N, C-alpha and C positions, 0 to 999 in steps of 0.2 A: 222477749225474743232474743235480746242481746245476750242474756245469760246462756240460753240454749245454744246459740251459735258459738259462744266462747267454749262451752263444754265439748261441743262437737269438734272444734278445732284442736282442743287439748287431747281428745281421744285420737284424732288423726295424727297428731304430733307423736303421741306415745306409740302408735302403731309403726310409724316410720322409724323411730328410735329402736324399737324392738327388731325390725327387719335389719337395720344396720348392724346392731349388736350380734344378731344371728349370723349374718354374713361374715363379720369379723371373727366370730368364734369358730366358724367352719374353716376359715382361712388359717387361723392359728393351729387348729387340729391337723389340717393337711400339711402344714409346714413342718410339723413334728414327725410325720410319718415317713417311712422309707420309700424309696423310689418304686419298689415293686407294688406296694399298696396304692401309691398314687396312680400308677398305670392301670391296675386291675381293681379299682375301688368298688365297682358295682357288680363284679362277677361273683357268683356263688360257687364255692368248691365243695364237693361232697367228701365227707370224711369217711374213709374206708375203715370198716371195723374188722377186727381179727376174727377168724373163724373160731367157733367155740371148741374148747378142748374136749377130748373124749370124756374126761371126768365130769365136766360141766354138763355135757349132754345127758349122761347117766343120772346125775343129780336132778336135772330138769324133768326127766321122764318119771323118776320116783316121785317128785313133787306133784306131777300131774295125776298120778295114780291116787295119791293120798290127798 
């Protein structure tokens, strides 16, 4: 029984160390980012695509036919 308890405590210790390392890593990453990213870190921005050129539209239509 003693060995099982030892292993469980070691596993719990490893989990805690991992959590602390994760928090420290995130803190280091955020400290290196700009102010804009820190303020709007969880927001998603949609990237606008350019409208297809006339030539590209023609080529696409031809590709659909063949």
